[in-house]
C-alpha positions as CSV (number, residue, x, y, z in Angstrom):
1,D,-68.2,117.7,-14.8
2,K,-65.1,117.3,-12.7
3,F,-61.6,116.2,-13.7
4,R,-58.4,114.8,-12.2
5,I,-55.6,117.0,-13.5
6,S,-52.0,115.7,-13.5
7,I,-48.9,117.3,-15.0
8,F,-45.7,115.5,-16.0
9,G,-42.3,116.9,-17.0
10,S,-39.7,115.7,-19.5
11,H,-36.9,116.0,-16.8
12,N,-37.8,112.4,-15.8
13,D,-39.1,111.2,-19.2
14,F,-42.7,111.8,-18.0
15,A,-42.3,108.8,-15.7
16,E,-44.1,110.3,-12.7
17,S,-46.4,113.3,-12.3
18,L,-45.1,116.4,-10.7
19,V,-45.7,116.4,-6.9
20,N,-45.0,119.9,-5.6
21,V,-47.8,121.6,-7.5
22,S,-50.8,123.6,-6.4
23,N,-53.9,125.4,-7.6
24,D,-56.0,123.8,-10.4
25,V,-54.3,120.3,-10.2
26,G,-55.5,117.1,-8.5
27,S,-59.0,115.7,-8.1
28,N,-62.4,117.4,-8.5
29,I,-61.2,120.2,-10.8
30,T,-64.0,121.9,-12.6
31,P,-63.5,123.3,-16.2
32,G,-63.5,127.0,-16.8
33,D,-61.4,130.1,-17.6
34,G,-58.5,131.4,-15.6
35,K,-57.2,128.0,-14.5
36,R,-53.7,127.9,-13.1
37,I,-51.1,125.4,-12.0
38,T,-48.1,126.5,-9.9
39,W,-45.0,124.2,-9.8
40,Y,-42.4,124.6,-7.0
41,L,-39.6,123.4,-9.2
42,K,-36.7,123.9,-6.7
43,S,-38.2,121.2,-4.5
44,E,-38.3,118.6,-7.4
45,L,-35.2,119.4,-9.5
46,P,-31.5,119.1,-8.5
47,P,-29.8,122.5,-7.8
48,D,-27.6,122.1,-10.8
49,F,-30.4,121.4,-13.2
50,N,-29.9,123.5,-16.3
51,D,-32.0,122.2,-19.2
52,N,-35.3,122.8,-21.0
53,I,-38.4,121.0,-19.8
54,R,-41.5,119.9,-21.8
55,F,-44.8,119.4,-20.0
56,K,-47.6,116.9,-20.5
57,L,-51.0,117.8,-18.9
58,V,-53.4,114.9,-18.4
59,A,-57.1,115.5,-17.6
60,E,-59.1,112.4,-16.6
61,F,-62.9,112.7,-16.5
62,M,-64.3,111.9,-13.0
63,A,-67.7,110.3,-13.6
64,A,-70.4,110.2,-10.9
65,P,-70.3,106.9,-9.0
66,D,-73.3,105.6,-10.9
67,K,-71.8,106.4,-14.4
68,P,-69.0,104.5,-16.2
69,V,-65.8,106.4,-16.9
70,K,-64.7,106.7,-20.5
71,E,-60.9,106.8,-20.5
72,I,-59.5,109.4,-22.9
73,P,-55.8,109.0,-23.9
74,P,-53.6,111.9,-22.9
75,I,-52.7,114.6,-25.4
76,E,-49.0,115.4,-26.1
77,F,-48.1,118.5,-28.2
78,T,-45.7,117.7,-31.0
79,F,-45.6,121.2,-32.5
80,P,-44.5,123.9,-31.7
81,L,-41.4,122.5,-30.2
82,A,-40.3,123.5,-26.7
83,K,-37.8,126.2,-27.9
84,T,-40.1,127.8,-30.4
85,K,-40.9,131.4,-29.8
86,I,-44.2,132.8,-31.1
87,K,-45.0,136.4,-31.1
88,Q,-48.3,137.6,-29.7
89,G,-50.9,138.1,-32.5
90,K,-49.2,135.6,-34.9
91,S,-51.0,132.5,-36.1
92,V,-49.4,129.1,-35.4
93,H,-50.5,125.6,-36.4
94,I,-50.6,123.4,-33.3
95,Q,-50.1,119.6,-33.6
96,W,-50.6,116.9,-31.0
97,E,-50.8,113.2,-30.6
98,G,-53.3,111.2,-28.5
99,G,-56.7,112.3,-27.2
100,D,-60.0,111.2,-28.4
101,P,-60.9,112.0,-32.1
102,D,-64.6,112.3,-31.1
103,A,-63.9,114.7,-28.2
104,R,-63.9,118.5,-28.3
105,Y,-60.9,120.3,-26.8
106,K,-60.4,123.9,-25.9
107,L,-56.9,125.3,-25.8
108,E,-56.1,128.6,-24.2
109,L,-52.7,130.1,-24.3
110,S,-51.4,133.1,-22.3
C-alpha cells in the first residue's frame, strides 16, 4: 500500500498544506516504522511569528489504477491539547475526531 501524506498547520487555520517539507511526505509513501517529516518553518512563517502551532496529518490511500479509492476522512487530535506536557512512561488517553470507524490506526509517539 502507498499513501499521499500531507501536513497542515494551525498558523493558517489548516487552510493549506505545509509546502517546505521533506522526507516521508507527499505521494507514494509506504507505511512503516521510523517515518519522519521535516518542516523548514523559517521559510513559511513570518520572522516575528511567536505562537504555538497545532498540526494535522492527512494520509490518503493511493489505490492501484484498477482499484477504486475509498476516501477516509482526516483525523484531528482533540486531546491532549497542544500545550499539554506528558512525561515519558505515563499513560494518557488520546482523543480524536474524524477518521473511519472501521479502519485500524497505529499511533507512534517519540
